[in-house]
C-alpha positions as CSV (number, residue, x, y, z in Angstrom):
1,M,0.0,0.0,0.0
2,P,1.5,3.4,-1.0
3,L,2.4,6.0,1.6
4,H,0.3,9.1,1.6
5,R,1.7,12.5,2.2
6,I,0.3,16.0,1.6
7,A,2.8,18.2,-0.2
8,D,0.5,21.2,-0.9
9,W,-1.5,22.2,2.2
10,N,-3.1,25.2,0.3
11,D,-4.5,22.8,-2.3
12,A,-5.6,20.3,0.3
13,Y,-8.0,22.9,1.9
14,A,-9.0,24.7,-1.3
15,N,-12.6,24.0,-2.2
16,R,-13.7,26.4,-4.9
17,D,-10.8,25.6,-7.3
18,N,-11.5,21.9,-7.0
19,I,-15.3,21.9,-7.5
20,P,-16.7,21.9,-11.1
21,A,-18.4,25.3,-11.6
22,G,-17.2,26.3,-8.2
23,E,-17.6,30.0,-9.2
24,R,-21.4,29.6,-8.7
25,W,-20.9,30.0,-5.0
26,P,-21.4,32.0,-2.9
27,Q,-23.9,33.7,-5.2
28,A,-26.1,30.7,-5.4
29,W,-26.5,30.8,-1.6
30,I,-27.0,34.5,-1.4
31,A,-29.9,34.6,-3.9
32,S,-31.7,31.7,-2.2
33,A,-31.1,33.1,1.3
34,A,-32.5,36.6,0.3
35,E,-35.6,35.0,-1.1
36,F,-36.3,32.9,2.0
37,R,-35.6,35.8,4.3
38,A,-38.1,38.0,2.5
39,R,-40.8,35.4,2.5
40,M,-40.3,34.7,6.2
41,A,-40.4,38.4,7.0
42,Q,-43.6,38.8,5.1
43,L,-45.1,35.9,7.1
44,G,-44.0,37.6,10.4
45,R,-41.8,34.6,11.2
46,A,-38.4,36.3,10.9
47,L,-36.6,38.3,13.7
48,L,-33.5,39.7,12.0
49,D,-30.3,41.2,13.4
50,E,-31.0,40.3,17.0
51,R,-28.1,41.1,19.3
52,Y,-26.4,38.5,21.5
53,A,-23.4,40.7,22.6
54,G,-21.9,44.1,22.2
55,G,-19.6,43.6,19.2
56,E,-20.5,45.0,15.7
57,R,-21.1,41.5,14.3
58,N,-22.6,39.9,17.4
59,R,-26.0,39.4,15.7
60,Y,-28.3,36.5,14.8
61,D,-31.4,35.9,12.8
62,L,-34.2,33.8,14.3
63,F,-36.7,32.1,12.0
64,L,-39.9,30.7,13.5
65,P,-42.1,27.8,12.6
66,E,-45.8,27.9,12.4
67,G,-47.1,27.5,15.9
68,K,-45.1,26.9,19.1
69,P,-41.5,25.8,18.4
70,A,-40.7,22.2,19.4
71,G,-37.1,23.4,20.2
72,V,-34.4,25.4,18.5
73,L,-31.6,24.7,16.0
74,V,-28.6,27.0,15.9
75,F,-26.7,26.9,12.6
76,V,-23.2,28.3,12.5
77,H,-21.8,29.3,9.1
78,G,-18.4,28.6,7.7
79,G,-16.0,30.7,5.7
80,Y,-12.7,29.6,7.4
81,W,-13.5,32.1,10.2
82,M,-12.6,34.9,7.7
83,A,-15.7,35.4,5.6
84,F,-19.5,35.7,5.3
85,D,-22.3,36.5,7.8
86,Q,-25.6,34.9,8.7
87,T,-27.5,36.4,5.8
88,V,-25.8,34.1,3.2
89,W,-27.4,30.9,4.7
90,S,-31.0,31.9,5.6
91,H,-32.6,29.3,3.3
92,L,-31.0,26.5,5.1
93,A,-33.4,27.2,8.0
94,N,-36.3,25.9,5.9
95,G,-35.9,22.2,6.7
96,A,-36.0,22.5,10.5
97,A,-38.6,25.3,10.5
98,E,-40.9,23.3,8.4
99,R,-40.5,20.5,10.9
100,G,-41.6,22.8,13.7
101,Y,-38.3,24.1,15.1
102,A,-37.1,27.7,15.5
103,V,-33.7,28.3,13.7
104,A,-31.1,30.8,14.9
105,M,-28.3,31.8,12.6
106,P,-25.6,33.8,14.3
107,T,-22.6,35.6,12.8
108,Y,-19.4,36.6,14.6
109,T,-16.3,38.7,14.5
110,L,-14.0,37.5,11.7
111,C,-10.3,36.9,11.6
112,P,-8.0,38.8,11.8
113,Q,-10.1,41.2,13.9
114,A,-10.6,38.2,16.2
115,R,-8.7,35.1,16.9
116,V,-10.3,31.7,16.6
117,G,-10.5,31.4,20.4
118,D,-12.4,34.7,20.6
119,I,-14.9,33.4,18.0
120,T,-15.4,30.3,20.0
121,K,-16.5,32.4,23.0
122,E,-18.8,34.6,20.8
123,I,-20.6,31.5,19.5
124,A,-21.2,30.3,23.1
125,Q,-22.8,33.7,23.8
126,A,-24.9,33.4,20.6
127,I,-26.1,29.9,21.5
128,A,-27.0,31.0,25.0
129,A,-29.0,33.9,23.7
130,A,-31.0,31.7,21.2
131,A,-31.6,29.2,23.9
132,G,-33.0,32.0,26.1
133,R,-35.5,32.9,23.4
134,V,-36.9,29.4,22.7
135,A,-37.7,26.6,25.1
136,G,-37.2,22.9,24.5
137,P,-34.3,20.8,23.1
138,L,-31.3,22.5,21.5
139,F,-29.7,21.3,18.3
140,L,-26.5,22.6,16.8
141,A,-25.2,22.4,13.3
142,G,-22.3,24.0,11.6
143,H,-20.6,23.9,8.2
144,S,-16.8,23.9,7.7
145,A,-15.4,26.4,10.2
146,G,-18.9,26.4,11.7
147,G,-18.5,22.6,12.2
148,H,-15.5,23.4,14.2
149,L,-17.4,26.0,16.3
150,V,-20.4,23.8,17.1
151,T,-18.2,20.8,18.1
152,R,-16.1,23.1,20.2
153,M,-19.3,23.8,22.2
154,L,-19.3,20.1,23.2
155,C,-15.8,20.2,24.7
156,A,-15.5,19.9,28.5
157,D,-13.9,23.4,28.7
158,A,-16.5,25.2,26.6
159,S,-17.8,28.4,28.0
160,L,-21.5,27.6,27.5
161,P,-23.6,27.9,30.7
162,R,-24.3,24.5,32.2
163,E,-28.1,24.9,31.8
164,V,-27.6,25.5,28.1
165,S,-25.2,22.6,27.6
166,R,-27.7,20.2,29.3
167,R,-30.3,21.1,26.7
168,I,-28.1,20.1,23.7
169,A,-29.7,17.0,22.2
170,H,-27.6,16.5,19.1
171,V,-24.8,18.2,17.2
172,V,-24.0,17.8,13.5
173,S,-20.7,19.0,12.2
174,I,-21.0,19.2,8.4
175,S,-17.6,19.1,6.7
176,G,-16.1,20.3,9.9
177,L,-12.5,21.2,10.8
178,H,-11.7,19.4,14.0
179,D,-7.9,19.6,14.1
180,L,-6.6,23.1,13.3
181,R,-2.9,22.3,13.3
182,P,-2.7,21.6,9.5
183,L,-4.1,25.1,8.8
184,I,-0.9,26.6,10.2
185,A,0.9,25.5,7.0
186,T,-1.6,27.3,4.7
187,R,-1.6,30.8,3.3
188,M,-4.8,31.4,5.2
189,N,-2.8,31.5,8.4
190,E,-1.6,35.0,7.5
191,T,-5.2,36.0,8.4
192,L,-6.0,33.3,11.0
193,R,-2.7,33.8,12.9
194,L,-2.9,30.4,14.5
195,D,0.1,29.2,16.4
196,E,0.7,25.7,17.7
197,T,-0.6,26.6,21.2
198,E,-3.9,28.0,20.0
199,A,-4.4,25.4,17.3
200,K,-4.1,22.7,20.0
201,A,-6.3,24.6,22.5
202,E,-9.1,25.1,19.9
203,S,-9.1,21.7,18.2
204,P,-12.0,19.5,19.3
205,A,-10.2,16.4,18.2
206,L,-7.5,17.1,20.8
207,L,-9.9,17.9,23.6
208,R,-12.2,15.9,25.8
209,P,-15.9,16.0,25.1
210,R,-18.3,16.7,28.0
211,D,-20.5,13.8,29.3
212,D,-23.4,12.5,27.3
213,V,-22.4,14.0,23.9
214,R,-24.3,12.9,20.8
215,L,-22.4,13.9,17.7
216,T,-22.8,13.2,13.9
217,C,-19.9,14.1,11.6
218,W,-21.3,14.5,8.1
219,V,-19.3,15.1,4.9
220,G,-19.7,14.9,1.2
221,A,-18.1,11.8,-0.4
222,A,-16.8,14.0,-3.2
223,E,-15.0,16.5,-0.9
224,R,-11.3,17.1,-0.6
225,S,-9.6,14.2,1.2
226,E,-8.7,16.4,4.1
227,F,-12.3,17.1,4.9
228,I,-13.2,13.4,4.7
229,R,-10.2,12.7,7.0
230,Q,-11.2,15.5,9.5
231,N,-14.8,14.2,9.5
232,A,-13.7,10.7,10.4
233,L,-11.1,11.9,12.9
234,L,-13.4,13.5,15.4
235,A,-16.0,10.7,15.3
236,N,-13.3,8.1,15.9
237,V,-11.4,10.0,18.7
238,W,-14.5,11.0,20.6
239,V,-16.1,7.6,20.6
240,G,-13.0,6.4,22.4
241,L,-13.7,9.1,25.0
242,G,-17.2,8.0,25.8
243,A,-19.2,10.1,23.3
244,S,-22.0,8.7,21.1
245,T,-20.8,9.4,17.5
246,Q,-21.5,8.5,13.9
247,R,-19.9,9.6,10.6
248,I,-21.7,9.9,7.3
249,E,-20.2,10.4,3.8
250,E,-23.1,11.6,1.7
251,P,-22.7,10.3,-1.9
252,D,-22.2,12.8,-4.8
253,R,-21.9,15.8,-2.5
254,H,-19.0,18.3,-2.5
255,H,-18.1,21.0,0.1
256,F,-20.6,23.5,-1.2
257,N,-23.7,21.5,-1.9
258,V,-23.4,19.1,1.1
259,I,-25.4,21.6,3.1
260,D,-28.3,21.8,0.6
261,G,-30.2,19.1,2.5
262,L,-30.8,21.5,5.4
263,A,-33.3,23.4,3.3
264,D,-35.4,20.3,2.6
265,P,-37.6,19.1,5.6
266,A,-37.6,15.6,4.2
267,H,-33.9,15.3,3.6
268,P,-31.9,12.7,5.6
269,L,-29.6,15.4,6.9
270,V,-32.5,17.2,8.5
271,R,-34.1,14.0,9.8
272,A,-30.8,12.9,11.3
273,L,-30.1,16.3,12.9
274,L,-33.5,16.4,14.6
275,L,-33.2,12.7,15.7
276,E,-36.3,11.8,13.7
């Protein structure tokens, strides 16, 4: 069996350049998100730009189902901690909202204005704020860097209030980054400013999960091999530390369309996330 070694770390984590018609994104998300946000606002089911802390980007949107919510899903966006805000992903709330759940979508201070460790703390504040608005079980999902941020909330040293942590029923990391050390070798690190100490301190795969964790690591089977490896890594490590984990490789999905299932209330990703 041949040895495997990564010679180009920039290419290993480059998605757009390695996806056919990758230039379609993020515009494809932006258009769908704007249409969904307008429709939900017209229905009176959108609370936009709610504050969760004092920073300029410490905001979240809350989308409501018809009737009383059965609980709340918090979706944390990706962008390598450097790009986007919550408005790019609004349409992904449709699946859970149609199944009776409120959906909160926070944004956060981006690197280099913040460090990854600072963003982790902001997301804990955002989740606590959303949980304070909606009763019932709490579900977390995140994509790419967002997958890192939601799994970071499951670590024993996370800054979530205990009463909020106890409400977390399930977390799904979609194409998540769970070991940050490889990113030190990429050009992105000029912006991320990760050093070995922070990368270790903020890598869920190197940390201990809290008790009673239920985690699904979900990735597209057509993604870059590093994302498939990172997906398997956390599921494998944490099951050895007492967590309940599973890993899914969704066929024919790449890094950008693997999240599309969140918009469809009947999609297996939504059903798995909500434990249905």
